[in-house]
N, C-alpha and C positions, 0 to 999 in steps of 0.2 A: 762536859766541857762548857766553856763560855765562848761565844763568837767574839773574836777580837779584831777581825779585819775582813776585808772583802774576799780575800783568798779563802778563809775559813768558810764564809757564807756560801760561796760558789761551789766549793768542793763538797760541802755537806748537802746542798741542794741537789747536786749531781747524783750522789749515791742515794739520796732520798727518793728521787724520781725513779731510779732504777728499781729499788725494792718495791715501790708502789706499783710500778708497771708489772713487776714479776708477780705480785699478788693478784692483780687483775687478770694476768695471762693464765695463771693457774686456776683461778676461779672460773674463767670462761671455759677451760678445758675439763673441768670437773664433771664426771658423769658416773652413774651407777655401772658397776661391772669392772671398773678399773681398780688396780691396787693402789695403795698409798705410795708404794715405791715408784709406780709409773707416774703418778702425779708429781712426786718429788723430782723425778728425772726431768719432767717438763720445766720445773722451776730451775733446776741445776743448769740445764742447757741455756735457758734465757739469761741467767746471771753470767754465764761464761761468755755468751755472745756480746755482752756489754762490758766485759773486762772485770766484773766484780767477783768477789770470793765469799763463800758462805761464812758468816760470822760464827755460827755455832761450831762449825768444824775448826775454824782458826782458833777460837777461844777455849773450847771445851772438848774438842775431839768428838763432838756429837756424831752419832752414826746415821747421819742424813744431812742433806743440804738445807732442808727446811724442816720445821716441826709441823706435823699433821696429826690433829687430835680429833677424835670422833665421839659424839654424844656425851657420855659422862667423863670423857677425857678432857680436862680443861686446858692442859698445856704440855708441851715437850713430848708429844707423841712421836714415836720413832717410825719413819716410813718403812714399809715392809710388805709382806704378802697379803695383808688384810684387804679384802675386797670391799669396796665402798658399795653400800646397799641403798636402794630407793628409800627415801625418808630419813636418811642419816643427816645429822648436823655435823658439818666438817669445818674445823677451825684450821686455818693455814696461817702460820707465823713465818715471816720472811725477814731475815736480818742479814746484812752483807757489808763488806768492806771494799773500798776503792781508794787507792792512793793515800791510805792511812786514816780515812774517815769512815765512820760507821753510821748506819741508820737502821731502824727497826719498825716494822709495821705488821699488822695482822687483821684478820677478819674471819667471820663465821658465815657459812653458806648452808642453805637448806637444799638437800638433794630431792628433787621432785619424786613422787608426790609428797608434799609437806602437809602439816596440820596447822590449824589456827593457833594452837598452843605454841608450837615451835616458831611460827612466824612472829607471834607476839613477843616471845623472848628475844628474837633477833632485833625486832623494831625497837624494843625498850632498851636493849643494850646499846644500840646505835644512838638512841636519844640520850642515854646517859653520858656517852662520850661527848656528844655535842654540848650537853649542859656544862660539862667540865671545861671544854674549850671556850665556852662563852664567858667564863669567869676568871681564867688565869691571866694575870697581869703582873708586871713588875711591881713589887711592893706588897703584894698580897701574901698571906701565909700559905704554906704548902697545903694545909688542910682544907682550903677552899675547894680543892679537887674532890676530895671525898665527900664533903658536904653537898656539893652539886650532884654527885652521883647518887647519894642517898635520897635526895629529894625526888629523883626519878624512880629509883629501884624500889624503895620501901612502899610507896602507895600502890605500886603494881603487884606487890606481893612476892618480889624476888629477893633471893639472897645475894650477898656480895662476898666473894671469896677473900678472906682476910689475909692469907699468906701471899697472894699474888698481886703485887703492886707495880707501879711504874718505876722508872729508874733513869738516872742520867745516862747519856750516850753521846758519842761524837768521836773521840780519839780511841775509844774502846767500846765494846758492846755493853758493858755494865760499869757505870761510873757513879760517883756521888751526884745527887742523893740516891742511896741504894734502895730505899723503900719509900715509894710515893703511895700512900694508902688511898684506896678508892672507897673507904668508909670514913666517916668523920672521926678523926683522932685529935683530941684537943692538944696533945703533946707535939703534934707535927706543926710546929710554929716557925720553922725556917722560912725566911722570906724569899720569894721568887725574885730573881734579879734579871735585869735586862741583859739579853744575850745568852741566858742559861738554856741548855739543850736537854730535854728530857722526853720520856715517853709517857703518854696518858693512855691507859689500856684497861678499862674496867672489865672485870669478869663477873657476869651475872648468872645466877642459876635458878632453877625452879624451886629449890629448897635450901641447898647446902650453903654453909659459910666457911667450911674448912675442906682441906684436901688431904689425900693420902698418896704416897708414892707406890707405884706398881712394882712388881717383882723385877722388871727390867732395869730398875734403878733410875729411870728417866721420866717416864710418863706420870703426870700428876692428874689424879682423878678426884671427882667429888666424893666425899666420904660416904655418902648415902646412895650413890648411883644416880643422882638427879642430873638433868641435862645442864650443860654449861655453854655460854656464848661469850665471845670477846671481840671488841673492835679496838684498834690501836693506831695512833699516829705518833711519829716523832715530831716535836714542836720546838720552836725557838721562842722564848719569852720576850715580849716587848712591853712598852708602856701602854699599848693598845691591844688589839687582837693578836694572838700568837701566829707566827708563821708556820704553816703546815708543811713540814719538810717532805713528808711522804705522800702528799696529795698529788694526784695526777689528773 
């Protein structure tokens, strides 16, 4: 969507703050020994307390309120009986709706005790997201996002998952532009416009650049079993720095 008025802005910022707070709340509750279903329930209750509804359930009938993915699972992991172990990398993706507006955020967490390798992957992925946020401006082509991510990921020796890009969001969970690449794609020349709402969410891995779908039909894994991490914000494009809708 594109922000057209003050009502749009306030409504989008409201749901953005809620999903951002939900992510932080779930991350703070994350501990070894709990199941992913228990972690999802924490997020579900927090969303309900704030009047928000799970976007994956509303949009796709996803079998969970949030997506919880572990280690080589890059995205769309189904909450269930899996027990979170010490040393796991856990990605939590929260998207929700309130009063007809949607926002989407995500982040990866290292369950102690972690390793230097895992922490470096997390730090670099967070740095890649920030690099992209630093360059998005109205008038720039869409591919500045992937170019910025590559400048961080490639020298560090990390892969960027090709199939998992950002997307428009606002009046629905997934809107145009439907694929915002996090690698440099010279064909992604659509111009960013003032008021445009989209997600920026680089997925970095220790090796892989492609994913495969698990037998459950939802969970997306790295094709070679390598570790994956992701950080995501919903943003509003301006002539200057973007507005971080999901920052708290």
